[in-house]
N, C-alpha and C positions, 0 to 999 in steps of 0.2 A: 480452251482448246489450244493445242500446240500446232503452230504452223512452221513448216520447214522451208527455208529459203536459201538461196545461194548468193550472198552479197559480194563475195570476193572471188577473184580468179587468181590462182597461183600457178605460174608456169602453164597457163592455158587451161587449167583444171579448176572446176568450181569447188570452193571450200564451203561445206555445209555448216550452218549455224541454226540455232533454235531460239524463238522468242514466244512469249505467251500473250495472248490477247483475250479479252472478254467479249463473248458474243451474246446478244439477246435474241432468243429464239421465239418465234411466234408461229405456233403450229398451223394456224389458219391464214398466215400471212401470204403464202403462195397463192391460195385461192382468191383472197381478197385483192391482192396486188400482183397481177401476172408479170408486171415489169420487174418486180423483185425476183420472181422465179427465174425469169430470163437472165437476169444479172447473176444470180447465184450459179446457174448452170454454166454460164460463160466463164465465170471466175474459176469454176472447177476445171473447165477445159484449159484455161490459161495455166493453172497450176500443174495440171497433168503434162502439158507441153514443156514446161520448164523442167520438171523432174525427169522427163524422158531424155533430156540432153540430145534431142534430135536436131532437125533443121532449125537454125536460129530464126529464120524468117517465118516459120510456122508458129513459133512461140510468140514472136512479135505481133503477128496478125491476130492470134487468139487473145493476147493480153491487151492489144490496142482496143479490141471490141469490148472487152470487160471494162476497161478504163472509161470508154465512151459511154457505156451504160451507167457507170458509177456517177458520171457527171450530172445525170438527171435525177439522182436519188438523194434522200436526206433521212435524218432521223435515226432510229435505233440500230440500223445495220451499218452504222458508221465504221466499225472496225473492218468490215468487209470492203467498204469503199476505200479505206486507207490501204488495205492489202492489195486491191486491184491496181492502185497507182504504184505501189512498191514492186509488184510483180512486173508491171509494164516497164518500169524503169530498169529492172534487172534484165529483162529481155533485150532492151535497147543497149544496155551496157555490154551484154554478150555479143550483140551485133555491131559493136564498135561505133555506136552512135552516142558517145559520151555526153555531148552537149545537150542532146535531146533527153537523155536519161536524167541529167541533172534537173532539167525543167520539170519533168514529171515527178521526180522525187521531192522537189520543192512543193508540189501540189499536195503530196502526202503530209509534208511538214506543216503546211498552212492549215490543212484539215485538222491536224492534231491540236493546233493552237485554238481552233474554234471549240474543241471539246476538252480543252485543258488536259490533254494527254501528253505523254512523253515516252517514246519507245526508241530504243537504239536503232532499230531496223531502218527506218526512213532516213535518219541522219547518216547511217553507215553507207547506204546506197548513194545518197547525195554527195557525201564526202569523197567517195571513191570516184564517182562520175566527174566531179569538179577537179579532182587531182589529175585525172586522165585528160580532161579537156583543157587544162592549163589555168583554171581558176584557183590558184593556190590559196588566196586569202579566204575564198569561200570554202575550200576543202578544209583548211585549218579550223574554221569556225564550226563546220558541221561535224567534223571528226571529234572535236572537243565535246560537243553535245552528245555524240554517240558513246564516247567513253564514259561520260558521267552516268548516262542511262544504263549502260551495260554493267557498270560497277554496282548500281542499285539492284539490277536484276539478279546479279550473282548472290545478293543477300536475301532473295526471296526463297520460299520453300522449294519452288521448282529449280531455281538457280543452285541451291545447295545440293539438291538431289542429282542434278546434271552439271556439276561444277566443271568437269572436264570440257564439256562442249562450250559452256559460257566463257570459261577462261581462255579457250582457244580463239573464240571470236574476239575477245578483248585484246588478246595478244596480237592478232592480225590488225586490229584497228590501230594499236599503238605503233606497230612497225610501219604501217602505211603513213601514219601521222609523222613519224620521225623522218621519213623520206620527204614529206611536204615541208616540214620545218627546215630541213637541211637545204632544200631548194630555195627557201626564203632567207637563208643565211643565218638562221637561228640555231646554231649547232649545239649550244648548251641545252636549249629546250628539247632538241631532238634527242640528245643523250639521255635526258631524264625519261623520255618515253621508252627508249631502248632498255634502260635500267629497270623500269617497271615491268616491261614485257619479259625480261629475263627471269623475273621472280615468279612468273605464272607457270 
């Protein structure tokens, strides 16, 4: 299943990117586990609020509830739990709560570690949030992970089919990373990021 998210803001406007996650469906899961049904419903509301680009506080409230429900779940719906944290972090970042967004994005990254997963999305959100909040070392680390994961995703069947979208996401990551590296005084490394971005 493809999830659309808005990890970057450029001139105040969301830049859309796409990532692919694997979902395990259990037809009877909702009947057997009403807490999963509540979570899935709230996650859908959260995603809807983000895509609507309406009141930021409405999105934050919806996604906060989804993330709260995710805290009490485990097992095969792991990708949805991860997405709940990513969505919540995105809403916080839009609401100019970068430090809080970074903490939630780190929860998604921690969850990925438990399931030996690696996706650019969580690292991208964490990297941007840390850059905005002033944690440049953390932003450098997370953006590097995001770029590595995004390059791998470009080489997947979905990535090749939608290369323009994936390349645009990687380009945004590289450009943001270049700004972080420049702020850290690593101008040569920053230029390498810009050179790679220029080729996309």
